[in-house]
C-alpha angles and dihedrals in degrees: 000000000000124000093254091060091045093052089047092054090043093052089050089053095050090045090053091047091050092052093049089049089051093050089046094052091046092050091051088048092051089047091050093049094049092047095047101033089096090063093060097039121108129191109257098166120132090216118113115268109229122198119184111185104301097349117092133187087028115194106225124203086231138012120273110255120212117192128215090266092056095255114152121224131196121193121251091250092053093048091053090047102046107020115019122005091186094061108136140158144217127199115249127215088276091054090247122139111257106195121206119199128178117200114173105302099347130089118203124202115184127163127203120264092011123118095216138061137191121236111190087342096308117125115231126183118230134187092219133052144195102279137182121228119176092339094310123111118223130198125211089238092174086065095048098064095114090048097053097027094240140128116227118201130171124189104204097192092053093033090227123145117200122190111188117195106214097197093063130077122277125195118194135190144178125236109237099200140004108290139159121253105231129220088213137023095266137083090237089059122115113267115243097193138322118267117212127219110272095023113142118233136181116230107222096172136010103213090199091225099089092278129099130196108228141181119217130215090267091048099252110151126208144108138290133171109272087226091067090063130082135179093040107178144143110266093177131022127207108275110232123194124228109281092211087212096148097081111163116159092199097054099033141069106253126184109194126207116197135169090272097050096079124035111227094008092159092055095041095057092055092083131039093241092055091049090048092053091057095043091050092050088050090051090056093047095050090046092054092050093049090049089054094046120000105217138109109323133195142179111222115205111198103166120153102172099078117152102163111039093187093060090046091051091052089052091051095048090049092045093049092054093047094047099042089051084061092044092254123133126224117223119185131189110229114236124203093254093051127094106237091203093054088047091052091055098046100041134042099235133020122199 
């Protein structure tokens, strides 16, 4: 084989290797782009950004509705998911839905298409109402702040909705220099906005890798280096209720409810009105006991004839809210057909 032929073969080999190398480089570049594209991405959607406490970009079951008066509505499904999973309704005499919602020590009664509600039995006028749109029921959440202990704020220009749960912990900090708010936890990530020295932010998650996830005053959410923040402190602690764990029948006021206390107890607790009748009577009884002798007071429920446990659980949940609002604990005797774990969650003490 002459030298010309050898050089030609060598050139072809080099050309093939060059092409393989080029393809490999291009493949690596594509993989790199695919891997790191998210770091440069920035949300450009026209959809409303919804933040509920420490959860950003919340995916709601149904879109937020805002009426002509600026009242903000969440769907029934989203209220149940994010604010009160025990929300339920009963039809009234006009075949309208009357919703009952228990939040900490508050009981909300709100009926569809009515511009008022009852909170712990007190009537309050509201501009909004429970309304139905395309088969979905919506709640005027911006008028229920006191019920759920929340703050609802909508920034129209930025199309951002923030729902702050005031009973949950809040950690705040101050930015110690001008820094970018990052879309992802890396310096090469896209900037969301520029934070200025002295800006206040809420820390919604410490990533434990030098980065923290923060929320700005205008509800932008992104990442910054923790080292760029100062004055990190808890502005609000989790608010826990009285555990009522010092139950002593001898040294406490105790109002006992047995099968004989209320005639037709099983029938009464089927409907909210019947349960409310019993609860109001017990409020009068415990108030009388406290007036006689101010000391630890409890309602002890010792009912054995329970047919419908779901109705009984509703009664206990409502009773606990009403009694705890008065500083009174609810004690229940467990029966064989009751779930002890459920009882622990809806009363103060299970015997």
